[in-house]
mmCIF file of the N, C-alpha and C atoms, coordinates in Angstrom:
data_MODEL
# 
_entry.id   MODEL 
# 
loop_
_atom_site.group_PDB 
_atom_site.id 
_atom_site.type_symbol 
_atom_site.label_atom_id 
_atom_site.label_alt_id 
_atom_site.label_comp_id 
_atom_site.label_asym_id 
_atom_site.label_entity_id 
_atom_site.label_seq_id 
_atom_site.pdbx_PDB_ins_code 
_atom_site.Cartn_x 
_atom_site.Cartn_y 
_atom_site.Cartn_z 
_atom_site.occupancy 
_atom_site.B_iso_or_equiv 
_atom_site.pdbx_formal_charge 
_atom_site.auth_seq_id 
_atom_site.auth_comp_id 
_atom_site.auth_asym_id 
_atom_site.auth_atom_id 
_atom_site.pdbx_PDB_model_num 
ATOM 1   N N  . MET A 1 1  ? 41.552 -17.578 160.273 1.00 0.00 ? 1  MET A N  1 
ATOM 2   C CA . MET A 1 1  ? 42.197 -16.785 161.231 1.00 0.00 ? 1  MET A CA 1 
ATOM 3   C C  . MET A 1 1  ? 43.608 -16.377 160.630 1.00 0.00 ? 1  MET A C  1 
ATOM 4   N N  . ALA A 1 2  ? 44.219 -17.171 159.977 1.00 0.00 ? 2  ALA A N  1 
ATOM 5   C CA . ALA A 1 2  ? 45.566 -16.904 159.384 1.00 0.00 ? 2  ALA A CA 1 
ATOM 6   C C  . ALA A 1 2  ? 45.557 -15.834 158.309 1.00 0.00 ? 2  ALA A C  1 
ATOM 7   N N  . CYS A 1 3  ? 44.389 -15.760 157.602 1.00 0.00 ? 3  CYS A N  1 
ATOM 8   C CA . CYS A 1 3  ? 44.193 -14.654 156.713 1.00 0.00 ? 3  CYS A CA 1 
ATOM 9   C C  . CYS A 1 3  ? 44.168 -13.288 157.233 1.00 0.00 ? 3  CYS A C  1 
ATOM 10  N N  . ASN A 1 4  ? 43.384 -13.295 158.304 1.00 0.00 ? 4  ASN A N  1 
ATOM 11  C CA . ASN A 1 4  ? 43.282 -12.017 159.028 1.00 0.00 ? 4  ASN A CA 1 
ATOM 12  C C  . ASN A 1 4  ? 44.580 -11.520 159.617 1.00 0.00 ? 4  ASN A C  1 
ATOM 13  N N  . LEU A 1 5  ? 45.465 -12.304 159.964 1.00 0.00 ? 5  LEU A N  1 
ATOM 14  C CA . LEU A 1 5  ? 46.806 -11.872 160.369 1.00 0.00 ? 5  LEU A CA 1 
ATOM 15  C C  . LEU A 1 5  ? 47.759 -11.342 159.281 1.00 0.00 ? 5  LEU A C  1 
ATOM 16  N N  . LYS A 1 6  ? 47.546 -12.016 158.104 1.00 0.00 ? 6  LYS A N  1 
ATOM 17  C CA . LYS A 1 6  ? 48.434 -11.587 156.982 1.00 0.00 ? 6  LYS A CA 1 
ATOM 18  C C  . LYS A 1 6  ? 47.922 -10.281 156.323 1.00 0.00 ? 6  LYS A C  1 
ATOM 19  N N  . SER A 1 7  ? 46.638 -10.022 156.492 1.00 0.00 ? 7  SER A N  1 
ATOM 20  C CA . SER A 1 7  ? 46.258 -8.808  155.762 1.00 0.00 ? 7  SER A CA 1 
ATOM 21  C C  . SER A 1 7  ? 46.772 -7.438  156.265 1.00 0.00 ? 7  SER A C  1 
ATOM 22  N N  . PRO A 1 8  ? 46.953 -7.227  157.565 1.00 0.00 ? 8  PRO A N  1 
ATOM 23  C CA . PRO A 1 8  ? 47.644 -5.997  157.988 1.00 0.00 ? 8  PRO A CA 1 
ATOM 24  C C  . PRO A 1 8  ? 49.095 -5.841  157.376 1.00 0.00 ? 8  PRO A C  1 
ATOM 25  N N  . SER A 1 9  ? 49.807 -7.047  157.337 1.00 0.00 ? 9  SER A N  1 
ATOM 26  C CA . SER A 1 9  ? 51.191 -6.981  156.742 1.00 0.00 ? 9  SER A CA 1 
ATOM 27  C C  . SER A 1 9  ? 51.129 -6.744  155.214 1.00 0.00 ? 9  SER A C  1 
ATOM 28  N N  . ILE A 1 10 ? 50.146 -7.136  154.473 1.00 0.00 ? 10 ILE A N  1 
ATOM 29  C CA . ILE A 1 10 ? 50.083 -6.852  153.094 1.00 0.00 ? 10 ILE A CA 1 
ATOM 30  C C  . ILE A 1 10 ? 49.696 -5.427  152.917 1.00 0.00 ? 10 ILE A C  1 
ATOM 31  N N  . LEU A 1 11 ? 48.868 -4.889  153.743 1.00 0.00 ? 11 LEU A N  1 
ATOM 32  C CA . LEU A 1 11 ? 48.461 -3.432  153.623 1.00 0.00 ? 11 LEU A CA 1 
ATOM 33  C C  . LEU A 1 11 ? 49.636 -2.492  154.069 1.00 0.00 ? 11 LEU A C  1 
ATOM 34  N N  . HIS A 1 12 ? 50.401 -2.840  154.955 1.00 0.00 ? 12 HIS A N  1 
ATOM 35  C CA . HIS A 1 12 ? 51.450 -1.940  155.423 1.00 0.00 ? 12 HIS A CA 1 
ATOM 36  C C  . HIS A 1 12 ? 52.825 -2.208  154.820 1.00 0.00 ? 12 HIS A C  1 
ATOM 37  N N  . THR A 1 13 ? 52.975 -3.136  153.997 1.00 0.00 ? 13 THR A N  1 
ATOM 38  C CA . THR A 1 13 ? 54.222 -3.467  153.239 1.00 0.00 ? 13 THR A CA 1 
ATOM 39  C C  . THR A 1 13 ? 54.481 -2.346  152.200 1.00 0.00 ? 13 THR A C  1 
ATOM 40  N N  . ARG A 1 14 ? 55.751 -1.847  152.080 1.00 0.00 ? 14 ARG A N  1 
ATOM 41  C CA . ARG A 1 14 ? 56.064 -0.844  151.012 1.00 0.00 ? 14 ARG A CA 1 
ATOM 42  C C  . ARG A 1 14 ? 56.226 -1.634  149.825 1.00 0.00 ? 14 ARG A C  1 
ATOM 43  N N  . TYR A 1 15 ? 55.737 -1.193  148.753 1.00 0.00 ? 15 TYR A N  1 
ATOM 44  C CA . TYR A 1 15 ? 55.951 -1.798  147.509 1.00 0.00 ? 15 TYR A CA 1 
ATOM 45  C C  . TYR A 1 15 ? 56.561 -0.631  146.499 1.00 0.00 ? 15 TYR A C  1 
ATOM 46  N N  . ASN A 1 16 ? 57.877 -0.532  146.738 1.00 0.00 ? 16 ASN A N  1 
ATOM 47  C CA . ASN A 1 16 ? 58.608 0.570   145.992 1.00 0.00 ? 16 ASN A CA 1 
ATOM 48  C C  . ASN A 1 16 ? 58.450 0.495   144.564 1.00 0.00 ? 16 ASN A C  1 
ATOM 49  N N  . TRP A 1 17 ? 58.438 -0.743  143.934 1.00 0.00 ? 17 TRP A N  1 
ATOM 50  C CA . TRP A 1 17 ? 58.181 -0.888  142.600 1.00 0.00 ? 17 TRP A CA 1 
ATOM 51  C C  . TRP A 1 17 ? 56.930 -0.449  141.988 1.00 0.00 ? 17 TRP A C  1 
ATOM 52  N N  . LEU A 1 18 ? 56.003 -0.207  142.883 1.00 0.00 ? 18 LEU A N  1 
ATOM 53  C CA . LEU A 1 18 ? 54.709 0.450   142.488 1.00 0.00 ? 18 LEU A CA 1 
ATOM 54  C C  . LEU A 1 18 ? 54.702 1.883   142.381 1.00 0.00 ? 18 LEU A C  1 
ATOM 55  N N  . ALA A 1 19 ? 55.711 2.464   142.984 1.00 0.00 ? 19 ALA A N  1 
ATOM 56  C CA . ALA A 1 19 ? 55.719 3.938   143.016 1.00 0.00 ? 19 ALA A CA 1 
ATOM 57  C C  . ALA A 1 19 ? 56.047 4.466   141.638 1.00 0.00 ? 19 ALA A C  1 
ATOM 58  N N  . THR A 1 20 ? 55.391 5.436   141.243 1.00 0.00 ? 20 THR A N  1 
ATOM 59  C CA . THR A 1 20 ? 55.562 6.094   139.900 1.00 0.00 ? 20 THR A CA 1 
ATOM 60  C C  . THR A 1 20 ? 56.341 7.523   140.160 1.00 0.00 ? 20 THR A C  1 
ATOM 61  N N  . PRO A 1 21 ? 57.086 7.842   138.985 1.00 0.00 ? 21 PRO A N  1 
ATOM 62  C CA . PRO A 1 21 ? 57.793 9.089   139.235 1.00 0.00 ? 21 PRO A CA 1 
ATOM 63  C C  . PRO A 1 21 ? 56.835 10.262  139.398 1.00 0.00 ? 21 PRO A C  1 
ATOM 64  N N  . LYS A 1 22 ? 57.202 11.288  140.112 1.00 0.00 ? 22 LYS A N  1 
ATOM 65  C CA . LYS A 1 22 ? 56.248 12.463  140.274 1.00 0.00 ? 22 LYS A CA 1 
ATOM 66  C C  . LYS A 1 22 ? 56.434 13.342  139.093 1.00 0.00 ? 22 LYS A C  1 
ATOM 67  N N  . THR A 1 23 ? 55.319 13.669  138.573 1.00 0.00 ? 23 THR A N  1 
ATOM 68  C CA . THR A 1 23 ? 55.259 14.593  137.562 1.00 0.00 ? 23 THR A CA 1 
ATOM 69  C C  . THR A 1 23 ? 54.512 15.893  137.967 1.00 0.00 ? 23 THR A C  1 
ATOM 70  N N  . GLU A 1 24 ? 54.796 16.969  137.437 1.00 0.00 ? 24 GLU A N  1 
ATOM 71  C CA . GLU A 1 24 ? 54.183 18.313  137.787 1.00 0.00 ? 24 GLU A CA 1 
ATOM 72  C C  . GLU A 1 24 ? 53.945 19.119  136.472 1.00 0.00 ? 24 GLU A C  1 
ATOM 73  N N  . HIS A 1 25 ? 52.914 19.841  136.621 1.00 0.00 ? 25 HIS A N  1 
ATOM 74  C CA . HIS A 1 25 ? 52.622 20.859  135.554 1.00 0.00 ? 25 HIS A CA 1 
ATOM 75  C C  . HIS A 1 25 ? 53.173 22.257  136.059 1.00 0.00 ? 25 HIS A C  1 
ATOM 76  N N  . LEU A 1 26 ? 53.865 22.884  135.153 1.00 0.00 ? 26 LEU A N  1 
ATOM 77  C CA . LEU A 1 26 ? 54.497 24.148  135.474 1.00 0.00 ? 26 LEU A CA 1 
ATOM 78  C C  . LEU A 1 26 ? 54.286 25.149  134.354 1.00 0.00 ? 26 LEU A C  1 
ATOM 79  N N  . THR A 1 27 ? 53.872 26.260  134.790 1.00 0.00 ? 27 THR A N  1 
ATOM 80  C CA . THR A 1 27 ? 53.669 27.435  133.869 1.00 0.00 ? 27 THR A CA 1 
ATOM 81  C C  . THR A 1 27 ? 54.469 28.564  134.197 1.00 0.00 ? 27 THR A C  1 
ATOM 82  N N  . MET A 1 28 ? 55.306 29.177  133.297 1.00 0.00 ? 28 MET A N  1 
ATOM 83  C CA . MET A 1 28 ? 56.191 30.174  133.546 1.00 0.00 ? 28 MET A CA 1 
ATOM 84  C C  . MET A 1 28 ? 56.308 31.141  132.374 1.00 0.00 ? 28 MET A C  1 
ATOM 85  N N  . LYS A 1 29 ? 56.669 32.364  132.615 1.00 0.00 ? 29 LYS A N  1 
ATOM 86  C CA . LYS A 1 29 ? 56.935 33.346  131.578 1.00 0.00 ? 29 LYS A CA 1 
ATOM 87  C C  . LYS A 1 29 ? 58.355 33.723  131.615 1.00 0.00 ? 29 LYS A C  1 
ATOM 88  N N  . ILE A 1 30 ? 58.934 33.615  130.381 1.00 0.00 ? 30 ILE A N  1 
ATOM 89  C CA . ILE A 1 30 ? 60.385 33.990  130.301 1.00 0.00 ? 30 ILE A CA 1 
ATOM 90  C C  . ILE A 1 30 ? 60.533 34.903  129.122 1.00 0.00 ? 30 ILE A C  1 
ATOM 91  N N  . ARG A 1 31 ? 61.711 35.532  129.097 1.00 0.00 ? 31 ARG A N  1 
ATOM 92  C CA . ARG A 1 31 ? 62.028 36.588  128.041 1.00 0.00 ? 31 ARG A CA 1 
ATOM 93  C C  . ARG A 1 31 ? 62.289 35.788  126.749 1.00 0.00 ? 31 ARG A C  1 
ATOM 94  N N  . ASN A 1 32 ? 61.862 36.314  125.607 1.00 0.00 ? 32 ASN A N  1 
ATOM 95  C CA . ASN A 1 32 ? 61.922 35.792  124.248 1.00 0.00 ? 32 ASN A CA 1 
ATOM 96  C C  . ASN A 1 32 ? 63.289 36.125  123.662 1.00 0.00 ? 32 ASN A C  1 
ATOM 97  N N  . GLU A 1 33 ? 64.358 35.421  124.230 1.00 0.00 ? 33 GLU A N  1 
ATOM 98  C CA . GLU A 1 33 ? 65.661 35.662  123.759 1.00 0.00 ? 33 GLU A CA 1 
ATOM 99  C C  . GLU A 1 33 ? 66.325 34.354  123.142 1.00 0.00 ? 33 GLU A C  1 
ATOM 100 N N  . PRO A 1 34 ? 67.068 34.453  122.232 1.00 0.00 ? 34 PRO A N  1 
ATOM 101 C CA . PRO A 1 34 ? 67.809 33.167  121.763 1.00 0.00 ? 34 PRO A CA 1 
ATOM 102 C C  . PRO A 1 34 ? 68.412 32.373  122.749 1.00 0.00 ? 34 PRO A C  1 
ATOM 103 N N  . GLY A 1 35 ? 68.077 31.107  122.733 1.00 0.00 ? 35 GLY A N  1 
ATOM 104 C CA . GLY A 1 35 ? 68.646 30.178  123.694 1.00 0.00 ? 35 GLY A CA 1 
ATOM 105 C C  . GLY A 1 35 ? 68.051 30.081  125.072 1.00 0.00 ? 35 GLY A C  1 
ATOM 106 N N  . SER A 1 36 ? 66.880 30.912  125.400 1.00 0.00 ? 36 SER A N  1 
ATOM 107 C CA . SER A 1 36 ? 66.407 31.042  126.663 1.00 0.00 ? 36 SER A CA 1 
ATOM 108 C C  . SER A 1 36 ? 65.664 29.649  127.103 1.00 0.00 ? 36 SER A C  1 
ATOM 109 N N  . ILE A 1 37 ? 65.030 28.858  126.095 1.00 0.00 ? 37 ILE A N  1 
ATOM 110 C CA . ILE A 1 37 ? 64.544 27.581  126.401 1.00 0.00 ? 37 ILE A CA 1 
ATOM 111 C C  . ILE A 1 37 ? 65.532 26.583  126.684 1.00 0.00 ? 37 ILE A C  1 
ATOM 112 N N  . GLU A 1 38 ? 66.616 26.554  125.833 1.00 0.00 ? 38 GLU A N  1 
ATOM 113 C CA . GLU A 1 38 ? 67.611 25.650  126.096 1.00 0.00 ? 38 GLU A CA 1 
ATOM 114 C C  . GLU A 1 38 ? 68.337 25.765  127.422 1.00 0.00 ? 38 GLU A C  1 
ATOM 115 N N  . HIS A 1 39 ? 68.550 27.087  127.735 1.00 0.00 ? 39 HIS A N  1 
ATOM 116 C CA . HIS A 1 39 ? 69.125 27.433  129.044 1.00 0.00 ? 39 HIS A CA 1 
ATOM 117 C C  . HIS A 1 39 ? 68.147 26.895  130.278 1.00 0.00 ? 39 HIS A C  1 
ATOM 118 N N  . LEU A 1 40 ? 66.978 27.002  130.156 1.00 0.00 ? 40 LEU A N  1 
ATOM 119 C CA . LEU A 1 40 ? 66.119 26.596  131.114 1.00 0.00 ? 40 LEU A CA 1 
ATOM 120 C C  . LEU A 1 40 ? 66.254 25.040  131.238 1.00 0.00 ? 40 LEU A C  1 
ATOM 121 N N  . GLN A 1 41 ? 66.329 24.296  130.155 1.00 0.00 ? 41 GLN A N  1 
ATOM 122 C CA . GLN A 1 41 ? 66.366 22.891  130.027 1.00 0.00 ? 41 GLN A CA 1 
ATOM 123 C C  . GLN A 1 41 ? 67.650 22.475  130.765 1.00 0.00 ? 41 GLN A C  1 
ATOM 124 N N  . GLN A 1 42 ? 68.691 23.261  130.596 1.00 0.00 ? 42 GLN A N  1 
ATOM 125 C CA . GLN A 1 42 ? 70.032 22.839  131.180 1.00 0.00 ? 42 GLN A CA 1 
ATOM 126 C C  . GLN A 1 42 ? 69.842 23.088  132.736 1.00 0.00 ? 42 GLN A C  1 
ATOM 127 N N  . VAL A 1 43 ? 69.254 24.169  133.220 1.00 0.00 ? 43 VAL A N  1 
ATOM 128 C CA . VAL A 1 43 ? 69.230 24.465  134.548 1.00 0.00 ? 43 VAL A CA 1 
ATOM 129 C C  . VAL A 1 43 ? 68.257 23.381  135.293 1.00 0.00 ? 43 VAL A C  1 
ATOM 130 N N  . LEU A 1 44 ? 67.219 23.076  134.655 1.00 0.00 ? 44 LEU A N  1 
ATOM 131 C CA . LEU A 1 44 ? 66.419 21.950  135.249 1.00 0.00 ? 44 LEU A CA 1 
ATOM 132 C C  . LEU A 1 44 ? 67.117 20.717  135.217 1.00 0.00 ? 44 LEU A C  1 
ATOM 133 N N  . LYS A 1 45 ? 67.763 20.285  134.171 1.00 0.00 ? 45 LYS A N  1 
ATOM 134 C CA . LYS A 1 45 ? 68.536 18.970  134.130 1.00 0.00 ? 45 LYS A CA 1 
ATOM 135 C C  . LYS A 1 45 ? 69.602 18.931  135.185 1.00 0.00 ? 45 LYS A C  1 
ATOM 136 N N  . ALA A 1 46 ? 70.258 20.062  135.452 1.00 0.00 ? 46 ALA A N  1 
ATOM 137 C CA . ALA A 1 46 ? 71.276 20.126  136.578 1.00 0.00 ? 46 ALA A CA 1 
ATOM 138 C C  . ALA A 1 46 ? 70.495 19.783  137.977 1.00 0.00 ? 46 ALA A C  1 
ATOM 139 N N  . LYS A 1 47 ? 69.267 20.042  138.038 1.00 0.00 ? 47 LYS A N  1 
ATOM 140 C CA . LYS A 1 47 ? 68.625 19.797  139.322 1.00 0.00 ? 47 LYS A CA 1 
ATOM 141 C C  . LYS A 1 47 ? 67.970 18.474  139.253 1.00 0.00 ? 47 LYS A C  1 
ATOM 142 N N  . GLY A 1 48 ? 68.163 17.649  138.251 1.00 0.00 ? 48 GLY A N  1 
ATOM 143 C CA . GLY A 1 48 ? 67.571 16.305  138.134 1.00 0.00 ? 48 GLY A CA 1 
ATOM 144 C C  . GLY A 1 48 ? 66.133 16.400  137.678 1.00 0.00 ? 48 GLY A C  1 
ATOM 145 N N  . ILE A 1 49 ? 65.709 17.463  136.966 1.00 0.00 ? 49 ILE A N  1 
ATOM 146 C CA . ILE A 1 49 ? 64.328 17.625  136.505 1.00 0.00 ? 49 ILE A CA 1 
ATOM 147 C C  . ILE A 1 49 ? 64.336 17.485  134.974 1.00 0.00 ? 49 ILE A C  1 
ATOM 148 N N  . SER A 1 50 ? 63.472 16.744  134.377 1.00 0.00 ? 50 SER A N  1 
ATOM 149 C CA . SER A 1 50 ? 63.512 16.556  132.906 1.00 0.00 ? 50 SER A CA 1 
ATOM 150 C C  . SER A 1 50 ? 62.133 17.019  132.429 1.00 0.00 ? 50 SER A C  1 
ATOM 151 N N  . PHE A 1 51 ? 62.080 17.547  131.137 1.00 0.00 ? 51 PHE A N  1 
ATOM 152 C CA . PHE A 1 51 ? 60.851 17.854  130.473 1.00 0.00 ? 51 PHE A CA 1 
ATOM 153 C C  . PHE A 1 51 ? 60.229 16.519  129.914 1.00 0.00 ? 51 PHE A C  1 
ATOM 154 N N  . LEU A 1 52 ? 58.962 16.474  130.221 1.00 0.00 ? 52 LEU A N  1 
ATOM 155 C CA . LEU A 1 52 ? 58.190 15.384  129.501 1.00 0.00 ? 52 LEU A CA 1 
ATOM 156 C C  . LEU A 1 52 ? 57.523 15.845  128.238 1.00 0.00 ? 52 LEU A C  1 
ATOM 157 N N  . SER A 1 53 ? 57.106 17.122  128.431 1.00 0.00 ? 53 SER A N  1 
ATOM 158 C CA . SER A 1 53 ? 56.526 17.814  127.178 1.00 0.00 ? 53 SER A CA 1 
ATOM 159 C C  . SER A 1 53 ? 56.465 19.330  127.545 1.00 0.00 ? 53 SER A C  1 
ATOM 160 N N  . PHE A 1 54 ? 56.422 20.135  126.525 1.00 0.00 ? 54 PHE A N  1 
ATOM 161 C CA . PHE A 1 54 ? 56.153 21.498  126.793 1.00 0.00 ? 54 PHE A CA 1 
ATOM 162 C C  . PHE A 1 54 ? 55.482 22.168  125.581 1.00 0.00 ? 54 PHE A C  1 
ATOM 163 N N  . HIS A 1 55 ? 54.823 23.267  125.855 1.00 0.00 ? 55 HIS A N  1 
ATOM 164 C CA . HIS A 1 55 ? 54.086 24.040  124.854 1.00 0.00 ? 55 HIS A CA 1 
ATOM 165 C C  . HIS A 1 55 ? 54.563 25.484  125.134 1.00 0.00 ? 55 HIS A C  1 
ATOM 166 N N  . VAL A 1 56 ? 54.745 26.242  123.985 1.00 0.00 ? 56 VAL A N  1 
ATOM 167 C CA . VAL A 1 56 ? 55.220 27.676  124.068 1.00 0.00 ? 56 VAL A CA 1 
ATOM 168 C C  . VAL A 1 56 ? 54.236 28.580  123.355 1.00 0.00 ? 56 VAL A C  1 
ATOM 169 N N  . GLU A 1 57 ? 53.813 29.614  123.976 1.00 0.00 ? 57 GLU A N  1 
ATOM 170 C CA . GLU A 1 57 ? 52.911 30.643  123.464 1.00 0.00 ? 57 GLU A CA 1 
ATOM 171 C C  . GLU A 1 57 ? 53.655 32.047  123.441 1.00 0.00 ? 57 GLU A C  1 
ATOM 172 N N  . SER A 1 58 ? 53.701 32.688  122.408 1.00 0.00 ? 58 SER A N  1 
ATOM 173 C CA . SER A 1 58 ? 54.164 34.088  122.351 1.00 0.00 ? 58 SER A CA 1 
ATOM 174 C C  . SER A 1 58 ? 53.209 35.048  123.155 1.00 0.00 ? 58 SER A C  1 
ATOM 175 N N  . LYS A 1 59 ? 53.878 35.846  123.963 1.00 0.00 ? 59 LYS A N  1 
ATOM 176 C CA . LYS A 1 59 ? 53.015 36.833  124.723 1.00 0.00 ? 59 LYS A CA 1 
ATOM 177 C C  . LYS A 1 59 ? 53.740 38.213  124.324 1.00 0.00 ? 59 LYS A C  1 
ATOM 178 N N  . GLY A 1 60 ? 53.477 38.656  123.160 1.00 0.00 ? 60 GLY A N  1 
ATOM 179 C CA . GLY A 1 60 ? 54.023 39.869  122.678 1.00 0.00 ? 60 GLY A CA 1 
ATOM 180 C C  . GLY A 1 60 ? 55.522 39.580  122.126 1.00 0.00 ? 60 GLY A C  1 
ATOM 181 N N  . GLN A 1 61 ? 56.273 40.672  121.850 1.00 0.00 ? 61 GLN A N  1 
ATOM 182 C CA . GLN A 1 61 ? 57.573 40.507  121.211 1.00 0.00 ? 61 GLN A CA 1 
ATOM 183 C C  . GLN A 1 61 ? 58.579 39.985  122.249 1.00 0.00 ? 61 GLN A C  1 
ATOM 184 N N  . ASP A 1 62 ? 58.460 40.465  123.499 1.00 0.00 ? 62 ASP A N  1 
ATOM 185 C CA . ASP A 1 62 ? 59.512 40.239  124.564 1.00 0.00 ? 62 ASP A CA 1 
ATOM 186 C C  . ASP A 1 62 ? 59.323 38.947  125.384 1.00 0.00 ? 62 ASP A C  1 
ATOM 187 N N  . ASP A 1 63 ? 58.074 38.445  125.480 1.00 0.00 ? 63 ASP A N  1 
ATOM 188 C CA . ASP A 1 63 ? 57.795 37.358  126.490 1.00 0.00 ? 63 ASP A CA 1 
ATOM 189 C C  . ASP A 1 63 ? 57.295 36.029  125.823 1.00 0.00 ? 63 ASP A C  1 
ATOM 190 N N  . LEU A 1 64 ? 57.654 34.965  126.449 1.00 0.00 ? 64 LEU A N  1 
ATOM 191 C CA . LEU A 1 64 ? 57.094 33.581  125.975 1.00 0.00 ? 64 LEU A CA 1 
ATOM 192 C C  . LEU A 1 64 ? 56.367 33.058  127.215 1.00 0.00 ? 64 LEU A C  1 
ATOM 193 N N  . GLU A 1 65 ? 55.333 32.380  127.089 1.00 0.00 ? 65 GLU A N  1 
ATOM 194 C CA . GLU A 1 65 ? 54.774 31.566  128.218 1.00 0.00 ? 65 GLU A CA 1 
ATOM 195 C C  . GLU A 1 65 ? 54.925 30.142  127.988 1.00 0.00 ? 65 GLU A C  1 
ATOM 196 N N  . LEU A 1 66 ? 55.527 29.431  128.854 1.00 0.00 ? 66 LEU A N  1 
ATOM 197 C CA . LEU A 1 66 ? 55.729 28.037  128.658 1.00 0.00 ? 66 LEU A CA 1 
ATOM 198 C C  . LEU A 1 66 ? 54.878 27.201  129.631 1.00 0.00 ? 66 LEU A C  1 
ATOM 199 N N  . PHE A 1 67 ? 54.320 26.119  129.058 1.00 0.00 ? 67 PHE A N  1 
ATOM 200 C CA . PHE A 1 67 ? 53.458 25.178  129.836 1.00 0.00 ? 67 PHE A CA 1 
ATOM 201 C C  . PHE A 1 67 ? 54.236 23.855  129.813 1.00 0.00 ? 67 PHE A C  1 
ATOM 202 N N  . LEU A 1 68 ? 54.721 23.492  130.957 1.00 0.00 ? 68 LEU A N  1 
ATOM 203 C CA . LEU A 1 68 ? 55.685 22.270  130.955 1.00 0.00 ? 68 LEU A CA 1 
ATOM 204 C C  . LEU A 1 68 ? 54.971 21.178  131.783 1.00 0.00 ? 68 LEU A C  1 
ATOM 205 N N  . ASP A 1 69 ? 55.306 19.987  131.368 1.00 0.00 ? 69 ASP A N  1 
ATOM 206 C CA . ASP A 1 69 ? 55.164 18.781  132.174 1.00 0.00 ? 69 ASP A CA 1 
ATOM 207 C C  . ASP A 1 69 ? 56.547 18.346  132.438 1.00 0.00 ? 69 ASP A C  1 
ATOM 208 N N  . ILE A 1 70 ? 56.919 18.279  133.825 1.00 0.00 ? 70 ILE A N  1 
ATOM 209 C CA . ILE A 1 70 ? 58.142 17.957  134.262 1.00 0.00 ? 70 ILE A CA 1 
ATOM 210 C C  . ILE A 1 70 ? 58.131 16.694  135.091 1.00 0.00 ? 70 ILE A C  1 
ATOM 211 N N  . GLU A 1 71 ? 59.333 16.015  135.319 1.00 0.00 ? 71 GLU A N  1 
ATOM 212 C CA . GLU A 1 71 ? 59.452 14.922  136.034 1.00 0.00 ? 71 GLU A CA 1 
ATOM 213 C C  . GLU A 1 71 ? 60.702 15.073  136.968 1.00 0.00 ? 71 GLU A C  1 
# 
């Protein structure tokens, strides 16, 4: 009977140390200008967002398409 009483407390206890940081996939198109990716990194960093990885594809002379994994 004691085990049955403890089970709900185990299931409803918050284990913050088990929480993982939230990651997202983000795709965006930006102008192909010098420093544009660095500027984006600075803006995201100021908001507390960091790049885990990114991939860039050229979309013509004027645009870049970025595929980002952010945290």
